[in-house]
N, C-alpha and C positions, 0 to 999 in steps of 0.2 A: 148412118154412112158417114153423114161431116162430125159427129161428136166424135169418133174412132179417131180422125183423123187429125184433129184438133189436140185430141189428147196424147196423140203421139208424137205430135209437133210443138207441144210442149214440155214433152217429157226428153224431149231432144235438144232442146231449147235448155235445158236444166242444166242437163251434161255438159254442152260445150261452155254456159257460165264458169261452173265447177274446175274443166279443164283449163277454162285462160285462166280462174284465181289461182288454182296449183303450180300452171303456167309462173306465173306472177311475180309469188312466192320463191319462186324456185329460181327465179334470175337477179331475186334482190334479197339476198340472205341476210338475215343479222346477226350481227356480229357479236356475240355473245363476250361479255366482258368491258368492251372497251369504252371509253368513259369521252363522248362528245366536248369536244374543245376548242375554244375563238379557231377562227383561219376553216374548222372543216368546212367541207361543204354536203349538205343532207338532205337527201330526198324525201319526202311526207306524200304518201300516196293512199288516198281516200276509194278506193275503185266505186266505179260508179258516179262519183264527182268531182268532176276536169278542172272545177272552182278551187276545190280543196285537194288537191292535188299540188307542189310546191317545189322549187330546187334553190337552193337557198346559202349561202357562204353564212359561218354562225360570226359575228360580231366581237368582238377584242372583249367585251363584258360578259361575253358568253350567250349572247340574247338573237333572238330572229322574231321578224314579224311575221305572224300567222293570220290567216285569213277568219271571221267571226270572235276566234279567241284572242287578239290581238300580241302583245307583246310576248314571248313565251320562252321563261328559263330552261335553254337545254343544255348549259355545258355543263360540265359532270355526272351527265347522269348516262347511263348505258342504251340501246338503243333499241331495246326489250320495254327498259322502263318508260323512255318517251311514247312508244307505242302504245303500252296501258293506259300512264294519262292522258291520252290523244284520245282514246278509243271512249275514257269517260266519261270526258269530256264534251265531246263531240255527239256523244248520243245523250246529254243534259239537254234535251230541245231543239238541237240541230242536226241531227240528222238517224235516220230512225239506222237501228240497226248495225252501225259503219263498222266498214272492213278497212282496219290501218295498217299501212308499210311506211317503216322505216329504215332506212338504207344510208349509208355512208359513202356519197359516191367519188368525194376526192378526200384524203385524210389532210392536217395539217403538216408542216414540213419537220424537218430533221434537219439538221444541220450539222456542215463536216468542216472543217479549217483545220490548220496546220498545214503535217509537207500531206500535201496532195496536190495535184495539178491543176483542180478547177475544185475551189471551196468555195462556199455555197451554201443556199438551203434546197432541198430536193422533196417530194411528196412520198409521207408515209406509205410502206403496205405491211398488208399485215403478215409479220415471220419477216423483218427486214432483219438481218442480221450488221455485225458491223462491218464485215469484210464486205457486203453489199452493198451499203452508203457509201462507204470508200473506193469501191468500182462503178458506183451513180459519179464520184466526185472525180473522176479521171485516174481512180489509180494513185501510190505510191509514187512521192515524188524519187530523188535520187539520196538525200538525204536525209530519208525517212527512221526512225524505230519502228518497223513494224512490231514492235513487242509492246510500245509503247504508246498503248491506247486508250484513253479516260475518256470519260460521258460524266459531261452536267445536267443533270436532273433536277428539274423544282419538282420537290413535295409540300406536301400541306406544314411539315415542318420547318421551309426552308432549301436554298440548293445544296448539291451532295457531290463530290467529287469522286467516280466510281473509276477505278481498274477494270478493266473489259477485254475478253479474248475475244478474236477474230470470228468465232459461232456463237458471239450471244447475241442474244434477239436485244434490239435497241427501240425507245416508244419515242411518239409523236412528241416534239417541242425539243426529246434532249441533245444537245451539242456534244459531236465526237469529235475529238481532239486528238490529231495524228502528232505524236514530238518526234524530234530533231535526233538524232543520234549523237550528231554532237554538240550533247550535254555541257550546260551553264552551268558554274555555282559562281554567286553572285554577293558583294561584299559594299559594306558602307561604314560610313562614318569618319569615328578616326584612323584612316588610312591616306597614304597620301597618294591614290589614285586610286576613289573609287571606279565600281564599276563593271562587269559581267568578264567573264574570264571562263577560257576552258577547263572542262571538269575531268580528269581523270584519274582512274582506278589507286587508290591507295593517298590520295593527298590528303594531308592532315591542316589542322587549320592554321598552324605556325607556316606550313610553305606556300597556301591558299592567298593569308597576308605577303609571302614575299611576292606574290605573285603584285599586289596591289599595291609597290612601292613599301613597304614595312607603316609600321606603326609611326601617327604622331606622336611631337612631346606630351600631348592632353592626354593621350588615348589610356583609356582606363585596361590594364595590361589585366587584372585578377576575375574577371566580370565579362567575359563576351558568353554572345548571346545567337543563335543558331534558332531561324523560323523555317520547320520543316515540314510537309505533308508529310502526313499518316496518318491512312486508309481515310485519305479523304478531306482530313482535318486539318487545319495547320496549327502546331505547334510550336513552342517557344522554350528551348532548351537552353539547358546553363552548360558547356562543356571547357573543356582543357585546349589548351594548346594544340595535343597531342594526340586528338580525335580526331577522327576521319570524318571528311568531307561527304556527302552522297549529294549525286545529280540536284540541281533546282537550289539548293540549302540557297538562304540568305546568311553572312554569314556578318553581323552588326556590331559594330567595334562604341561603345558608349567613349565619352567623355570619362575622365576620372574624376572620383571626388574631392572634392577643397577643402581646406580648412580656411580660415581668412582671419589676415592680421591688420590693424587699424590703429590708429592714433600715432605717440610720439616713435616712431622706428626710421629707418629713412629712404626705403621701400616698401611703400604698405600695398596690398593689395589681395590677391588671391593664389594659395600654392596648392600644389595637388598633397592628399592622404596620404601619409603612408602609418600603416603598424606600426606603434609603438611612437609614432614619435610626441615630443614631451613639447611643453609650452616654450621653455627655451631654445629647443630645435627650429620651433617654427619660425622664434624671433629671428634667429638666427637668418634662415631664409630669407626675412624678411631684413637685411643688411645690418641687423640687431640696432639698441637704440641710439635713439638723439642725446646731445647731451641736454636735451628739456626732459629728456622720460624721466618717470618716476620708478623705479626698478622694483619698488616696493611695494607697490597697490597693483598688481598685473590681475586683470580680472577679463571674466570668461560669460560670453551672449555663448549662449548652448540652450536649445528647443526641448521641449520637453514635454510630450500628450497635450502637444497642439498650443502651447504657452512658450513664453521664451522668459528662462532664468536667468538672472546675472547672480554670477560669483567671484568671490575676491579666490585667486589660484597662485601656488604655487610653483615656480619656474619649473620643478621637476614632476609637476604635474602633467596627463599622459592626453594627449587632444585627442576630439571624437568626429568624426567627418562634419563637418558643416557648421562645426564651432569658429566662433569668430572674440580674438583674442586684441583685447584694447590694448593700450599699455597707452594712461592717462600724464600729461602734462604733468611735471612735479609744478608743488606750488612756490612763493617765493616766502620770506622776512625781509624785512628793513632793518638796516643798523645807522642812528644819524648821531651825529652828537660828537662827543670827541674819542674817534680812532681816526685811525691813519687812511680804511678806506672805507669812506663811509657809502650806504647804496643797496641796491636789494641784490639777497639771495638765493640761491634753489635750497628748499627745503628739506634736511632728509629724516627717516626716523631716527629718535634717536639724539635727537640735534639736540646739547644743551646750550644754557646761557654763554657760558663760557668758553664753550667751541664757534659758535655762532660769531661773538666779538673777536675768535681768532680769525675769522677768517674774512672780516674786516681791515683785519690789520696789527689789533690788538688796541690797548689806550696809546691815547698821547700823554704826554707827560702833564697834561693839565688834567685830565680823567679826574671826575670822581669812579671811585672802584666799586658804586653802587647805583649800577642803572636803572632806569626801571623800563617795564614791556607796559606799553598799549596797546589792548587786547577784546574784542570783539566778549562779551558774554551774554549770552543772550538776545542779539540782537544790539546792545549798545556798548561802543566802548568805555574801558575803566583802566585806570590805569594799575598796576599791581608789581609789588616790590618780589621781587625772586633771587635767588644765592643763587649761586654761582654756574654753580651743579642742578638747575633744575633745569629741565625740559621747554624746549623754546617752542612753541605752535605753529603753523602753515598762517600767513598772515599779519603774525604779530608784529609788531615795533620798538626796536630795544633804544633807547632815546639813552645818552651818554653824556651826561650833565658835565660842566664844571667845575673843577673844585675854586671855591675862594680861601684857600689858605696855604 
């Protein structure tokens, strides 16, 4: 009789345990596919082991501290995977036939920003749509563009910005942005008044630049760039003035390319490059030659293959962007002795001895008609006898001696 009562009691107890286990499992359903992340609050329950049942927030590094097993890396795991891992590890010398359940008590936030009445972070829920998240944030403001919904989502490959419909499901840690219907276009660089300006349909780049006060004198009118979001990614486009602007475009007006002129010109400096500009025109832009300029020995310094190449140049040769045109100072020659105007004079290519003496006022009545020239040859000064039609060189010293008969 007593044995029959015992076995009856044992059967009832087992049935009750099974029922309690089933009820507990049903009340904490495992959420398939969802991956645990920082700031999720999770509950780990081991039936019959109160010391091993914990409810804790996942740290920013995706870890939490668990009795017996220490620090666990739970971030990135599904509840099913974590449940299976804990069951295996607890069974390995800690708990005999552990029954483990893992559930999400409270998800990490989603964030709503932009044209909503109460922007901020809100707890994620399974099946949360963009529309519901906006409702949690107080709904749209009067300025909201209800079609302009974008989600910034961090994935393993980086952050992506996606355009979403109001009925699309969003994920934990998503940042839902509600744009303003007062779209802007942004203009920076070489315009008179950089800033943000109201967007309107069919506005061209030219008209947008007019809103910004127009281009400055330094602006490169041929190479306007526009930064535009296309499929969630920023792209840089090279567009003409008559191209149409889109909302949120950033128009960048760069400074124009330059050509540089230095040396014996009246206004050395940098000047805007134009297609087809010659060396002569560039020098004219720099005010023209000074009296000291050597007009026959123009040089151009040009960068080629990461090196600077210096070449002599014809005045009619074309200039390239970033060229440096060097106008050297003319060298001098000297005339002493029996000439009417002894002194030093600017050297010119093709100058003859007779021409040089003429520049010095010509011979005096006492002059010998066979002048001598002091010239440096291989670093040493020598006296050379030249015919009157012989060429003079820079730094020559022409000596016209007095005749004695």
